[in-house]
C-alpha positions in Angstrom: -11.1 12.4 -2.5 -10.0 10.2 0.4 -7.5 12.4 2.1 -5.8 9.8 4.5 -4.6 7.8 1.4 -4.7 10.7 -1.1 -6.8 8.7 -3.6 -10.2 9.1 -5.2 -12.9 6.8 -4.0 -16.6 6.3 -4.5 -18.9 4.7 -7.2 -17.8 7.1 -10.0 -14.1 6.2 -9.4 -14.9 2.5 -9.2 -16.9 2.6 -12.4 -14.0 4.3 -14.2 -11.5 1.7 -12.9 -13.8 -1.1 -14.2 -13.1 0.2 -17.7 -9.3 -0.1 -17.4 -7.1 -3.2 -17.7 -3.9 -3.1 -15.8 -0.9 -5.4 -16.6 0.4 -4.8 -13.0 -0.6 -2.7 -10.0 1.6 -1.7 -7.1 -0.1 -0.9 -3.8 1.1 0.0 -0.4 0.3 -2.6 2.3 -2.5 -1.5 4.6 -2.7 -4.9 6.4 -2.1 -8.4 5.2 -2.9 -11.7 6.9 -2.6 -15.2 5.5 -6.1 -16.2 6.5 -7.9 -12.8 6.2 -6.2 -11.4 3.1 -5.3 -7.8 2.2 -7.4 -5.4 4.2 -7.9 -1.7 5.0 -9.3 0.4 7.8 -11.8 2.4 5.6 -14.5 0.8 3.4 -14.1 3.5 0.7 -10.4 2.7 0.4 -11.1 -1.1 0.4 -13.7 -0.8 -2.4 -11.4 1.2 -4.8 -8.4 -1.1 -4.1 -10.5 -4.2 -4.7 -11.9 -2.9 -8.0 -8.4 -2.0 -9.1 -7.0 -5.5 -8.2 -9.9 -7.2 -10.0 -8.9 -5.3 -13.2 -5.2 -6.3 -12.9 -3.3 -9.2 -14.3 -0.7 -9.0 -11.5 -0.9 -7.5 -8.1 2.1 -6.4 -6.0 1.7 -5.1 -2.5 4.6 -3.5 -0.8 5.5 -2.1 2.6 7.2 -2.8 5.9 7.0 -6.2 7.5 5.1 -4.8 10.5 2.0 -4.5 8.3 2.1 -8.2 7.7 0.2 -10.7 9.9 -2.3 -7.9 10.7 -6.0 -7.5 9.9 -7.9 -4.3 9.3 -11.7 -4.0 9.3 -12.5 -4.2 5.6 -11.2 -7.0 3.3 -9.9 -5.8 0.0 -9.1 -9.3 -1.5 -8.2 -12.7 -0.2 -4.5 -13.6 0.3 -4.5 -15.9 -2.8 -5.4 -12.9 -5.0 -2.1 -11.2 -4.3 0.8 -12.2 -6.6 3.8 -10.6 -5.1 4.7 -9.0 -1.7 7.7 -6.7 -1.4 8.8 -6.1 2.2 11.9 -5.7 4.4 14.1 -8.5 5.7 12.7 -8.2 9.2 9.8 -10.5 8.3 9.1 -13.3 10.7 10.6 -16.5 9.3 7.4 -18.5 10.0 5.3 -15.9 8.2 7.7 -16.0 5.3 7.2 -19.7 4.9 3.4 -19.3 5.1 3.4 -16.7 2.4 5.6 -18.8 0.1 3.4 -21.8 0.7 0.5 -19.8 -0.9 2.8 -19.4 -3.9 3.0 -15.6 -3.4 6.3 -14.3 -4.7 8.2 -12.6 -1.9 10.9 -10.0 -2.5 12.9 -8.9 0.6 14.7 -5.5 0.4 
């Protein structure tokens, strides 16, 4: 159990996730950057999130705009592996255009 994120991690959890197909997954944004992708501060967290995304048909990350244009230590997936971002209306207009140029759907709430 990875207590900071309240999720199960490790090889057993990853092997279990690899047996599941997800139509859609929703994940909280750790860090997201146009050039460096979706990333996390802990390798165990990055590994399980990456495995889950790879089993999904559609990936949505959501969270406050202050988590965007940031990079954490461990890459989860590249930016183009994210389908939708849900964030607040405080997003930097330049960053908004960059995200949309990657054909990532952007929902502002």
